[in-house]
KEKE-3310 file (N, C-alpha, C; in steps of 0.2 Angstrom, whole numbers, plus 5000, padded with zeros to 4 digits):
npx = (4806:4804:4798:4801:4789:4787:4778:4774:4771:4778:4791:4794:4793:4804:4815:4820:4824:4835:4842:4844:4852:4866:4867:4867:4879:4888:4884:4888:4902:4906:4904:4913:4925:4925:4918:4905:4894:4886:4876:4872:4856:4841:4830:4813:4802:4788:4780:4766:4763:4758:4768:4785:4796:4809:4824:4835:4848:4860:4875:4883:4898:4905:4904:4889:4886:4876:4864:4854:4838:4829:4814:4805:4791:4788:4777:4771:4759:4753:4753:4741:4732:4733:4744:4761:4773:4782:4782:4783:4795:4808:4819:4829:4842:4850:4867:4874:4866:4857:4844:4828:4825:4818:4804:4802:4793:4795:4792:4793:4806:4813:4809:4814:4828:4833:4831:4839:4852:4853:4854:4867:4875:4872:4877:4891:4894:4887:4888:4893:4886:4874:4857:4844:4832:4826:4813:4808:4795:4782:4779:4780:4794:4797:4793:4800:4813:4813:4813:4825:4836:4835:4841:4854:4858:4856:4841:4834:4823:4811:4806:4794:4789:4778:4771:4758:4748:4739:4744:4756:4752:4745:4756:4763:4753:4753:4766:4772:4767:4776:4789:4801:4805:4800:4789:4786:4774:4777:4773:4780:4795:4806:4804:4805:4818:4826:4839:4842:4851:4852:4846:4833:4828:4814:4806:4795:4798:4802:4809:4820:4819:4826:4835:4850:4852:4844:4851:4861:4878:4888:4878:4871:4865:4854:4850:4837:4826:4825:4828:4831:4839:4833:4827:4828:4831:4839:4846:4857:4867:4867:4872:4885:4891:4892:4900:4901:4895:4892:4882:4886:4898:4896:4882:4878:4884:4876:4863:4859:4850:4851:4865:4869:4862:4866:4880:4877:4873:4885:4889:4896:4911:4917:4924:4918:4912:4916:4918:4913:4901:4905:4919:4922:4918:4928:4939:4946:4944:4942:4929:4918:4926:4927:4918:4911:4908:4896:4889:4884:4874:4871:4858:4854:4850:4854:4856:4864:4861:4848:4849:4857:4849:4838:4843:4847:4834:4828:4836:4833:4819:4818:4823:4814:4803:4794:4783:4777:4778:4780:4777:4787)
npy = (5021:5005:4999:4985:4977:4968:4956:4950:4936:4933:4937:4927:4915:4917:4918:4906:4899:4890:4895:4908:4908:4905:4917:4927:4924:4928:4942:4946:4943:4952:4964:4963:4964:4976:4980:4983:4995:5005:5017:5021:5016:5027:5031:5035:5041:5047:5055:5052:5042:5025:5016:5015:5022:5016:5020:5013:5014:5008:5002:4991:4986:4976:4960:4962:4977:4989:5000:5002:5004:5002:5005:5004:5001:4998:4990:4986:4981:4974:4959:4956:4960:4951:4953:4955:4962:4970:4981:4987:4992:4986:4995:4995:5002:5007:5005:5012:5022:5027:5024:5019:5002:4991:4987:4979:4968:4971:4965:4951:4949:4954:4945:4932:4935:4939:4927:4919:4925:4922:4909:4907:4913:4903:4892:4894:4896:4888:4873:4858:4847:4852:4850:4853:4865:4881:4892:4908:4917:4917:4921:4927:4928:4917:4906:4907:4906:4893:4886:4890:4887:4873:4870:4871:4863:4847:4845:4839:4841:4854:4867:4879:4895:4909:4924:4924:4910:4904:4908:4901:4888:4888:4890:4877:4868:4872:4870:4858:4847:4849:4845:4832:4830:4832:4846:4856:4865:4877:4883:4893:4904:4900:4886:4882:4885:4878:4867:4868:4868:4878:4894:4905:4922:4931:4942:4957:4962:4974:4972:4960:4943:4932:4924:4922:4910:4901:4896:4884:4878:4880:4883:4891:4907:4916:4933:4942:4950:4963:4979:4993:5006:5006:4994:4977:4959:4950:4947:4956:4948:4936:4942:4946:4934:4928:4925:4937:4941:4950:4958:4970:4981:4995:4997:4990:4997:5009:5005:4994:4989:4977:4976:4990:4992:4983:4987:4999:4995:4990:4978:4973:4977:4990:4983:4971:4965:4952:4949:4954:4944:4943:4945:4933:4924:4927:4923:4931:4933:4923:4910:4901:4893:4883:4869:4872:4886:4900:4906:4921:4929:4945:4951:4964:4967:4972:4984:4980:4967:4966:4972:4963:4952:4957:4961:4949:4943:4951:4949:4935:4936:4942:4932:4922:4929:4935:4945:4962:4974:4991:5007:5021)
npz = (5063:5071:5086:5097:5106:5121:5130:5147:5146:5135:5138:5148:5140:5132:5140:5149:5164:5164:5154:5158:5170:5166:5158:5168:5175:5165:5165:5177:5177:5167:5173:5184:5177:5172:5161:5160:5165:5178:5186:5204:5208:5206:5217:5219:5231:5234:5249:5251:5243:5238:5235:5227:5215:5204:5195:5184:5175:5163:5155:5143:5136:5130:5120:5116:5113:5122:5128:5142:5152:5166:5172:5186:5197:5214:5223:5238:5243:5232:5231:5238:5229:5220:5211:5205:5215:5209:5195:5179:5166:5155:5145:5130:5121:5106:5104:5095:5089:5098:5097:5103:5105:5111:5122:5136:5147:5164:5176:5174:5169:5180:5190:5185:5183:5195:5203:5196:5198:5212:5211:5204:5215:5225:5219:5219:5232:5242:5251:5242:5244:5249:5251:5257:5257:5262:5260:5263:5262:5251:5238:5221:5219:5227:5221:5209:5214:5219:5207:5202:5211:5212:5200:5202:5213:5220:5226:5241:5249:5253:5263:5267:5272:5276:5281:5279:5281:5272:5260:5260:5260:5247:5239:5241:5236:5223:5218:5223:5214:5203:5206:5211:5224:5241:5246:5259:5269:5282:5298:5304:5302:5309:5310:5297:5293:5301:5302:5289:5273:5264:5263:5258:5258:5255:5258:5261:5273:5286:5297:5305:5299:5301:5313:5322:5330:5324:5313:5306:5306:5292:5283:5268:5264:5255:5254:5249:5250:5257:5251:5254:5264:5276:5280:5284:5283:5289:5305:5316:5322:5314:5303:5307:5310:5298:5282:5271:5255:5240:5227:5222:5228:5230:5229:5240:5251:5251:5250:5256:5270:5278:5279:5282:5294:5303:5304:5310:5322:5327:5325:5315:5305:5293:5284:5282:5270:5260:5246:5229:5220:5206:5207:5213:5203:5193:5199:5207:5220:5235:5237:5247:5260:5270:5276:5287:5289:5288:5274:5266:5254:5249:5240:5229:5217:5201:5188:5177:5176:5172:5160:5152:5152:5145:5133:5128:5127:5118:5106:5104:5102:5090:5082:5083:5079:5088:5098:5097:5085:5084:5076:5080)
capx = (4809:4799:4800:4798:4785:4787:4774:4776:4771:4783:4798:4794:4794:4810:4820:4819:4828:4841:4846:4846:4858:4873:4868:4869:4886:4891:4883:4893:4909:4907:4904:4919:4930:4925:4915:4898:4893:4879:4876:4867:4849:4838:4823:4809:4797:4784:4778:4759:4762:4758:4774:4790:4798:4816:4826:4841:4852:4866:4878:4888:4903:4908:4900:4884:4886:4869:4861:4847:4835:4824:4809:4801:4788:4787:4771:4771:4752:4751:4751:4734:4728:4735:4749:4768:4775:4787:4778:4787:4797:4815:4820:4835:4843:4856:4874:4876:4862:4853:4837:4824:4825:4813:4801:4800:4790:4800:4790:4795:4813:4815:4808:4819:4835:4834:4832:4845:4858:4854:4857:4874:4878:4872:4882:4897:4895:4884:4891:4891:4881:4868:4851:4838:4831:4821:4811:4805:4792:4779:4776:4782:4801:4798:4792:4806:4819:4813:4816:4832:4840:4834:4845:4861:4859:4851:4837:4831:4817:4810:4801:4792:4786:4776:4767:4751:4748:4736:4749:4761:4748:4744:4763:4764:4748:4755:4773:4773:4767:4781:4795:4801:4807:4794:4789:4781:4772:4778:4769:4785:4801:4811:4803:4807:4825:4830:4843:4842:4858:4851:4840:4832:4823:4811:4800:4795:4798:4807:4812:4823:4815:4830:4839:4856:4851:4841:4855:4866:4885:4888:4872:4872:4859:4853:4846:4835:4820:4826:4832:4832:4843:4829:4824:4832:4828:4844:4848:4865:4871:4868:4877:4892:4893:4892:4905:4897:4896:4887:4882:4890:4899:4893:4875:4877:4886:4871:4856:4857:4848:4854:4872:4870:4859:4871:4885:4875:4873:4892:4890:4901:4915:4917:4928:4915:4911:4922:4919:4907:4900:4909:4926:4923:4918:4934:4945:4950:4943:4939:4922:4917:4933:4926:4912:4907:4906:4890:4890:4878:4874:4866:4856:4850:4848:4859:4854:4867:4858:4842:4851:4860:4843:4833:4846:4846:4827:4827:4839:4829:4812:4819:4824:4808:4797:4789:4782:4773:4783:4776:4781:4789)
capy = (5015:5001:4997:4979:4977:4961:4955:4946:4929:4933:4936:4921:4910:4918:4918:4901:4899:4886:4900:4914:4907:4907:4924:4931:4923:4932:4949:4948:4943:4958:4970:4963:4965:4983:4980:4985:5001:5007:5021:5019:5017:5032:5029:5041:5038:5052:5053:5050:5036:5018:5013:5019:5021:5016:5020:5009:5014:5004:5001:4986:4988:4969:4956:4965:4984:4991:5004:5000:5008:4999:5009:4999:5003:4993:4991:4980:4979:4971:4952:4955:4961:4945:4955:4955:4969:4974:4983:4992:4990:4987:4997:4994:5007:5005:5009:5016:5028:5028:5023:5014:4995:4986:4988:4972:4968:4971:4960:4944:4950:4955:4938:4927:4936:4939:4920:4916:4927:4918:4902:4908:4913:4897:4887:4896:4897:4883:4866:4854:4842:4855:4848:4855:4872:4884:4898:4912:4921:4912:4924:4926:4926:4911:4901:4908:4904:4886:4883:4892:4883:4866:4869:4871:4858:4841:4846:4833:4843:4861:4870:4886:4899:4915:4927:4922:4903:4902:4909:4896:4882:4888:4889:4870:4865:4873:4868:4851:4842:4850:4842:4825:4831:4835:4853:4857:4872:4877:4888:4898:4904:4896:4879:4881:4886:4873:4862:4870:4869:4884:4898:4911:4926:4935:4946:4964:4964:4979:4969:4954:4937:4927:4924:4918:4904:4896:4895:4879:4879:4877:4886:4897:4911:4922:4938:4945:4954:4970:4983:5000:5006:5006:4988:4971:4953:4947:4950:4958:4942:4932:4946:4946:4927:4926:4927:4941:4942:4955:4959:4976:4985:5002:4997:4988:5003:5014:5003:4988:4989:4971:4978:4996:4992:4979:4991:5004:4991:4989:4970:4972:4983:4992:4978:4965:4962:4948:4950:4954:4938:4943:4944:4926:4921:4927:4920:4937:4932:4916:4909:4896:4891:4878:4866:4875:4893:4902:4911:4925:4933:4950:4953:4970:4968:4976:4986:4976:4960:4967:4974:4957:4948:4960:4961:4942:4942:4955:4945:4929:4937:4944:4926:4918:4933:4935:4951:4966:4979:4997:5013:5025)
capz = (5066:5074:5093:5099:5113:5123:5136:5152:5144:5129:5141:5151:5135:5129:5146:5153:5170:5163:5150:5162:5175:5163:5157:5174:5176:5160:5167:5183:5175:5163:5178:5187:5172:5170:5154:5161:5169:5180:5192:5209:5206:5209:5220:5220:5235:5237:5255:5251:5238:5241:5233:5225:5208:5204:5189:5184:5169:5163:5148:5142:5131:5127:5117:5112:5116:5122:5133:5145:5157:5169:5176:5190:5203:5219:5227:5243:5243:5226:5232:5240:5223:5215:5206:5207:5219:5204:5189:5175:5159:5154:5138:5128:5116:5101:5106:5089:5087:5104:5096:5107:5101:5114:5128:5139:5154:5169:5181:5172:5169:5187:5194:5183:5183:5202:5206:5193:5202:5218:5209:5203:5221:5228:5216:5221:5239:5246:5251:5236:5246:5251:5248:5261:5255:5266:5257:5267:5257:5246:5232:5214:5220:5230:5215:5204:5217:5220:5201:5201:5216:5210:5194:5204:5218:5220:5232:5244:5252:5253:5268:5265:5277:5274:5286:5278:5280:5266:5254:5260:5258:5240:5236:5241:5232:5216:5216:5224:5208:5198:5208:5214:5231:5245:5248:5265:5272:5289:5302:5306:5299:5313:5308:5290:5292:5306:5299:5281:5270:5260:5266:5254:5261:5250:5261:5262:5280:5288:5303:5304:5300:5302:5319:5322:5334:5320:5307:5307:5303:5285:5279:5264:5264:5250:5257:5243:5250:5259:5246:5256:5270:5283:5280:5284:5284:5293:5311:5316:5324:5308:5298:5310:5310:5291:5277:5267:5248:5238:5220:5220:5235:5230:5230:5247:5256:5250:5249:5260:5277:5281:5280:5286:5301:5307:5305:5315:5329:5329:5325:5309:5303:5286:5280:5282:5264:5258:5239:5225:5217:5200:5209:5214:5197:5189:5203:5210:5227:5236:5240:5253:5262:5274:5277:5293:5289:5285:5269:5265:5248:5249:5233:5229:5210:5197:5181:5171:5175:5168:5153:5149:5151:5141:5126:5125:5125:5111:5100:5103:5100:5083:5078:5083:5076:5093:5101:5093:5083:5083:5074:5086)
cpx = (4803:4803:4797:4795:4785:4783:4777:4776:4777:4790:4799:4796:4801:4816:4819:4825:4835:4845:4848:4851:4865:4873:4870:4876:4890:4890:4888:4900:4911:4908:4911:4925:4930:4922:4908:4898:4886:4880:4872:4860:4846:4831:4819:4803:4793:4780:4770:4758:4762:4764:4780:4792:4806:4818:4833:4844:4858:4869:4883:4892:4905:4902:4894:4883:4879:4868:4855:4845:4829:4820:4804:4798:4787:4782:4770:4764:4749:4749:4744:4729:4729:4740:4756:4769:4779:4783:4782:4790:4805:4816:4827:4836:4850:4862:4877:4873:4858:4846:4834:4823:4819:4811:4799:4797:4795:4799:4793:4803:4816:4815:4813:4826:4837:4836:4838:4852:4859:4856:4864:4878:4878:4877:4889:4899:4892:4888:4889:4886:4874:4862:4844:4838:4825:4819:4807:4802:4789:4776:4780:4790:4802:4798:4798:4813:4819:4816:4823:4837:4840:4839:4852:4863:4854:4847:4834:4824:4817:4805:4800:4788:4784:4772:4760:4751:4745:4740:4754:4758:4747:4751:4764:4760:4750:4761:4775:4773:4772:4788:4795:4802:4801:4795:4784:4780:4773:4775:4774:4791:4806:4810:4805:4814:4829:4833:4844:4849:4858:4845:4839:4827:4821:4805:4800:4795:4803:4811:4815:4818:4819:4834:4845:4856:4847:4845:4861:4873:4884:4883:4874:4865:4859:4848:4843:4830:4821:4831:4833:4836:4839:4826:4829:4828:4832:4846:4855:4869:4872:4873:4884:4895:4894:4898:4901:4899:4891:4887:4886:4892:4896:4886:4874:4879:4880:4864:4854:4856:4851:4862:4873:4867:4863:4877:4884:4875:4880:4893:4895:4905:4914:4921:4924:4913:4917:4923:4912:4907:4905:4916:4927:4923:4924:4940:4949:4949:4940:4932:4922:4924:4933:4919:4907:4905:4900:4892:4883:4879:4869:4864:4852:4848:4852:4856:4857:4864:4852:4844:4853:4854:4839:4836:4846:4839:4825:4830:4835:4822:4813:4820:4818:4802:4792:4788:4778:4778:4778:4780:4781:4792)
cpy = (5012:4999:4990:4979:4969:4960:4951:4939:4928:4932:4930:4915:4911:4918:4912:4901:4896:4891:4906:4914:4908:4914:4928:4930:4928:4940:4951:4948:4950:4964:4969:4965:4973:4985:4982:4991:5003:5012:5018:5020:5023:5030:5035:5038:5044:5050:5050:5044:5030:5014:5017:5017:5021:5016:5018:5009:5010:5004:4995:4987:4981:4965:4959:4972:4986:4995:5001:5004:5003:5004:5005:5002:4997:4994:4985:4977:4975:4963:4951:4956:4955:4948:4955:4962:4973:4975:4988:4989:4991:4989:4996:4999:5005:5009:5013:5022:5031:5027:5018:5007:4991:4989:4982:4973:4967:4966:4953:4944:4950:4948:4933:4929:4936:4932:4917:4918:4924:4911:4902:4909:4907:4892:4888:4895:4891:4877:4862:4849:4845:4853:4850:4863:4875:4891:4902:4918:4917:4916:4923:4924:4919:4905:4901:4905:4896:4883:4884:4888:4876:4865:4868:4866:4853:4842:4839:4835:4851:4862:4877:4889:4906:4918:4926:4915:4901:4903:4903:4889:4882:4887:4881:4867:4866:4870:4861:4846:4843:4847:4835:4825:4834:4842:4854:4864:4872:4883:4894:4898:4900:4888:4877:4881:4881:4868:4863:4871:4876:4887:4904:4915:4931:4939:4953:4967:4970:4977:4962:4948:4931:4929:4920:4911:4899:4893:4890:4881:4876:4879:4891:4901:4916:4927:4942:4951:4962:4974:4990:5000:5005:4999:4982:4965:4949:4950:4952:4952:4938:4936:4945:4939:4924:4929:4931:4942:4946:4955:4965:4980:4991:5002:4995:4993:5008:5012:4998:4989:4983:4973:4984:4996:4988:4983:4997:5001:4990:4981:4969:4978:4985:4987:4971:4961:4959:4949:4951:4947:4938:4942:4936:4922:4921:4925:4925:4936:4925:4916:4906:4893:4885:4875:4869:4882:4894:4907:4915:4929:4938:4952:4959:4971:4973:4978:4982:4969:4961:4968:4967:4953:4951:4960:4954:4940:4945:4951:4938:4930:4939:4937:4922:4922:4933:4943:4956:4972:4985:5003:5018:5031)
cpz = (5070:5081:5094:5106:5115:5130:5141:5150:5139:5133:5145:5146:5133:5134:5151:5158:5168:5158:5154:5167:5172:5160:5162:5176:5171:5162:5172:5182:5171:5168:5182:5183:5170:5163:5154:5166:5171:5186:5198:5206:5209:5211:5222:5224:5238:5244:5255:5246:5241:5239:5231:5218:5208:5197:5189:5177:5169:5155:5148:5136:5127:5124:5113:5115:5116:5128:5136:5151:5160:5173:5180:5196:5207:5223:5232:5244:5238:5227:5234:5235:5218:5210:5209:5210:5214:5197:5185:5169:5159:5146:5136:5122:5112:5104:5101:5088:5093:5103:5101:5103:5104:5120:5131:5146:5159:5175:5180:5172:5176:5191:5192:5184:5191:5205:5202:5196:5208:5217:5208:5210:5225:5225:5218:5228:5244:5245:5245:5238:5249:5248:5251:5260:5259:5262:5262:5263:5251:5241:5226:5215:5223:5225:5210:5207:5218:5213:5200:5205:5214:5204:5196:5210:5218:5227:5235:5248:5253:5258:5266:5270:5274:5280:5286:5277:5274:5260:5254:5258:5250:5236:5235:5236:5224:5214:5218:5218:5203:5200:5211:5221:5235:5247:5254:5267:5279:5292:5304:5302:5303:5311:5301:5289:5296:5302:5291:5279:5267:5262:5261:5257:5256:5252:5260:5269:5281:5294:5302:5304:5301:5309:5319:5325:5329:5314:5309:5304:5296:5280:5274:5264:5258:5253:5252:5244:5252:5254:5248:5262:5276:5284:5280:5286:5289:5299:5312:5318:5319:5304:5301:5310:5303:5287:5272:5260:5245:5230:5218:5227:5235:5232:5238:5252:5256:5251:5254:5267:5281:5283:5284:5293:5306:5308:5310:5322:5331:5329:5320:5308:5295:5282:5280:5276:5261:5250:5236:5222:5210:5201:5210:5208:5193:5193:5206:5218:5229:5238:5246:5254:5267:5274:5282:5293:5286:5280:5268:5259:5249:5242:5233:5222:5206:5190:5176:5171:5171:5161:5149:5147:5145:5133:5123:5123:5119:5105:5099:5100:5092:5079:5078:5081:5082:5095:5096:5091:5081:5080:5080:5084)
residu = (UNK:UNK:UNK:UNK:UNK:UNK:UNK:UNK:UNK:UNK:UNK:UNK:UNK:UNK:UNK:UNK:UNK:UNK:UNK:UNK:UNK:UNK:UNK:UNK:UNK:UNK:UNK:UNK:UNK:UNK:UNK:UNK:UNK:UNK:UNK:UNK:UNK:UNK:UNK:UNK:UNK:UNK:UNK:UNK:UNK:UNK:UNK:UNK:UNK:UNK:UNK:UNK:UNK:UNK:UNK:UNK:UNK:UNK:UNK:UNK:UNK:UNK:UNK:UNK:UNK:UNK:UNK:UNK:UNK:UNK:UNK:UNK:UNK:UNK:UNK:UNK:UNK:UNK:UNK:UNK:UNK:UNK:UNK:UNK:UNK:UNK:UNK:UNK:UNK:UNK:UNK:UNK:UNK:UNK:UNK:UNK:UNK:UNK:UNK:UNK:UNK:UNK:UNK:UNK:UNK:UNK:UNK:UNK:UNK:UNK:UNK:UNK:UNK:UNK:UNK:UNK:UNK:UNK:UNK:UNK:UNK:UNK:UNK:UNK:UNK:UNK:UNK:UNK:UNK:UNK:UNK:UNK:UNK:UNK:UNK:UNK:UNK:UNK:UNK:UNK:UNK:UNK:UNK:UNK:UNK:UNK:UNK:UNK:UNK:UNK:UNK:UNK:UNK:UNK:UNK:UNK:UNK:UNK:UNK:UNK:UNK:UNK:UNK:UNK:UNK:UNK:UNK:UNK:UNK:UNK:UNK:UNK:UNK:UNK:UNK:UNK:UNK:UNK:UNK:UNK:UNK:UNK:UNK:UNK:UNK:UNK:UNK:UNK:UNK:UNK:UNK:UNK:UNK:UNK:UNK:UNK:UNK:UNK:UNK:UNK:UNK:UNK:UNK:UNK:UNK:UNK:UNK:UNK:UNK:UNK:UNK:UNK:UNK:UNK:UNK:UNK:UNK:UNK:UNK:UNK:UNK:UNK:UNK:UNK:UNK:UNK:UNK:UNK:UNK:UNK:UNK:UNK:UNK:UNK:UNK:UNK:UNK:UNK:UNK:UNK:UNK:UNK:UNK:UNK:UNK:UNK:UNK:UNK:UNK:UNK:UNK:UNK:UNK:UNK:UNK:UNK:UNK:UNK:UNK:UNK:UNK:UNK:UNK:UNK:UNK:UNK:UNK:UNK:UNK:UNK:UNK:UNK:UNK:UNK:UNK:UNK:UNK:UNK:UNK:UNK:UNK:UNK:UNK:UNK:UNK:UNK:UNK:UNK:UNK:UNK:UNK:UNK:UNK:UNK:UNK:UNK:UNK:UNK:UNK:UNK:UNK:UNK:UNK:UNK:UNK:UNK:UNK:UNK:UNK:UNK:UNK:UNK:UNK:UNK:UNK:UNK:UNK:UNK:UNK:UNK:UNK:UNK:UNK:UNK:UNK:UNK:UNK:UNK)
# end
């Protein structure tokens, strides 16, 4: 049999953001209806290693039945080398025979689908008139989130902050010519988020980068960066003041430092999670209920999101005859 190999550039070509956003709606609805399955990811972090490895299996039974596995390494020091922090592959397998069908670049899939899910959450939870976006973290995900959020809201301005000012300035230089609205580099997170309608946090910080006193009423926050129990981007007061939505409850209860550390502080209770995004999409739970409330989507990233994206890319690659097919 032949296995299709798809590079980072091929995945980017085959998975434009405008097509990935509705795919993620589809993936989250499938999960909410019990048609997709995934265990908790397994994280392997040797004490002397510079990064970690995560294994994320999944299966989808509806529409296009398929097995998938993402094997991803996360190396926080990679941006200094000019590389994405996420390195790895998404593999998909036949649901009929178990044969390996494709190996796809995981950096590209992760960047695009993560931002697309944030766009889904933003479209559901942000005020309809939300136009001022703050991006905290000027890396690969910052660029992807700028594109994604601009697809679901009419942005009037974007402010960007990063712990390294040179990185913030490079972000603005690269992205400003691509959009009609102004994009500004800010010297602090506080300055970036002040008065923002939508805030996205995309850092590798283990300590909060967001403080409650900086967040205005009616703001929507996408908390994306912290993905282990010992790290958080959002302080306990902000968590307590927010209406919390998640991608999956089980993942949040085991993996989210933003949630677990606020719980440990006594700032929130075990019932603080209002809904999974999929539950809002199918109408089982309400989303935003007032103009004044602060909504917060805690994104951890789900294997089924990778699976749905990778299966779509595979089918599209076959149609367009893209990628390299090798005997396996």
